[in-house]
N, C-alpha and C positions, 0 to 999 in steps of 0.2 A: 504493500500500500504506500501511498504518498500523501503527504499533507497538502491539501488544496487551500491556498491562501489568496483570496481576492484582495486587490489593492484599491485603496482610495488615496489619490494624491490631491492635496489641497493648495489652492491659491485664493486669497481673499475669502476664506471660509467655504469655497465652492469645490465641488468634485471636478477635477480637470485631468487631462493627460497631456504630457509634452512628448515631442518626438526627439529622440536622442538628447534629452535633457535641455533642449533649447526653449528658453522662456518665451521666445518670439514665435514658437510653433505650438500654441496652446489651443486645446479644444475643451470647452466647458460642457460636461455631460449632465450635471445636475447642480442646481443652486443649493440643494440641501443634502449634504453627505449622510445625515442620519437616515433619510429615506432609502438611500442606496444600501447602507449597512443593514437596515431592516429587511430589505429584499434578499440580501445574502443570508441572513439568519433564517428567514422563512423557507429558503431553498435547502436548508439543512447544513449550511456551512458553519463551521465552528470558530474559524479564525479570521483575522483581518490584519492586513498590513496598511497602516495609516502613515502617510508621509506629509510632512509639513514643508512644502516647497518654498513658502515665504521664509520659513525658519532656516532652511538650508542656505538661502541667499543672504539672510540677515545675520547668520551665525548665532542665532538665539531662537528659542522656541516662541512661535507666534500664535499658532492655531490650537492652543491647548484647550480652549473652551469646546471646540468640536470634539476633541478626544473625550472630554468630560461628559458631554451629551451622549455620545455613542456608548461609552462604558456604562453609564447609568441607565440607559434605555434598552440595551441589548445584553445578551449573555456572551457575546463574542470575545474570544481571547485576542486582545489587541496588542500587536507589537508596533511601537511608534518610533519613527525616525525623522530626521530633518531638523538641524539646528541645535541638537542637544550637545552643548559644548561647555557646560559649566555645572558646578554642584547645584546651583539654583535651578538650572534647566532640568536636570534629572530628577530633582525633588518634585518639581511641578508636574512632570510627566507621570511619575509613579502615583503621586497624590491625585492626579486626574483620572486614574484608573487603568493605565497601561499595565499589562502583565509582563511585557518585555520591552527593552529599549535597544534600539540599534545605534551604534556609534561607529561612524566611518571617519569623518574628518578629524574628530578628536583623537582617534587611535593613531593617526598619522602625525598630527601637529602637537598633541599633548599626551604623549604615551604614558607619562607618569600618572596623569589624571585617569586615563582609561584603565590602567592597571589597578588604581585605587578603587574604581568602580567594580572591577572584577573581584577584588578582595572584599569589599563591603557588601555587594549585592549577590555575588556568586555567578558562576558560569551559566546557570539556568535562566538568569534574568537579563544578562547583557549579551546582545548579539553583535558580532563583528560585522560591520559593513565593509565589504571588500569589492568595490566596484572597479572595473578594469577597462582601460582603453589601450588596445594593442598589448595586452597582458601586463600593463603597468597601472598602478593604483591611481584612480581619479577621485578628487574630493571636492567639497564645497558645491554640492549640487552639480558635480561634473564640470564646473567652470575652471577647475585647476587640474593640471596633470602633475605627475611626480615621476621620479626615476626608480621607484620601488617596484620590483617584480612582485606581482600579486601573490604568487605561490610562496615566496620567501616571507612576505609580509604576513600571510595567514599562518604559516607554520610557526613563526615566532610567537604569535599570540595563542596558538593551540598549546604550545609548551607552557604558557602562562595560565592556562585554565579555560580558554574559550572553548565552548562546546557547540555553538551555532555560528554560522556565517551566512549572510546574504550576499550573493555575488551577481552583479549585473554587468554584462558586456555592453558598454555604452554604445558601441557601434551597431548593436542589434536592437536597442530599446525603442519601442514604439513603431517599429517598421513592419511588424507582422511577417517577418521573413524567417522565423525559426530561432530558437535559442542557440547559444554558443555551447554546443555539446562538448567540444574539445576542451573548453575552459573548465567545465565541471568534471570531466574525466581526469584531467591533469590535477585538479584539486583533490579528487578522490585518491589518486595515486600517491600524492604528497602527504595527505592527512586522512588516512583511512577511517579514523574514528570520528571525524568531524561530521556534524549534522549540517549538510550543505543545503541551502535554500536557493534554488535557481530563480532568476528574475530577468525579465526582458526578452522580447522577441517571440514569445509564444503566439502562434498564429492559428492553430486548430487543435482538435482533440488528438490528432496523431502525435503532435509534439509532447502532449501530456503523457501519452502512452509510452513514448520513447524514453522520457525522463524517468517514468515509473519503472521501466525495465532496467534502467541503469542503477536502480536502488538509491536514487537521490532522495534525501529526507523530505524535502518540501518544494513546492513550486508556487511562485507568485504570478497571478494572472490579472492583468488590468485591461489593456486596450482590446484584447480579443473578446472579452466579455462585453465591453461597452459598444463594440462595433458588430456585435452579434455573430462573431466567427465561432464562438463557443457558447452554447446555452447552459444555463445553470442545471437543468435536468441531466444534461450529458455528463456533468461532473459528479453526479451522485454515486456512480459505481466506484469512484475512487475514494469516497469518503470513509474514513476510519470509523 
């Protein structure tokens, strides 16, 4: 089985999707993210990947009230990412109802702080965000590249207690052209015990089947649902 994790990306409190992380290529799908979350819950989904794109850009959490609303009005297990870059940010996010927090930029730019979070909250609650562009880590809503090889970056944090990692191939995201299967296979080879959550590029149910066959832990699906490439009933056979 594979964890099916629908995504809600937020700008100005609205449910949107970007293409390849480009804020200039934005599509608004719903003015009310809670409505979308309730649809996911009604379809039998248990989890939600909630991304604060305003926060990623501002380098601090912005849309925490949407998180609070979804967490209080649904039973979804919410992991939250985007702009979580300080002790204040992570406190707000957990107090607003997130079950897990994803840290990407902070793991690159403030490794001591990320390690402290791992120590305080534990590897079950802190997800490593390991987004890649040409196999090198990309941060700050993908607006910044680095020279860090994503595989070495992830391995370093696994040794420090990371149990979960969300990895998006920026080149694939939002294009509906299929995920980066090679990226995930390489991560599996490097870190066999890591619970890898694939994200970006999922275009149809065949992509989900292939990732499930690879024994990937989880898959985040966004645009394919919103563009009706994958229906919620189609996903029910994968639900744990």
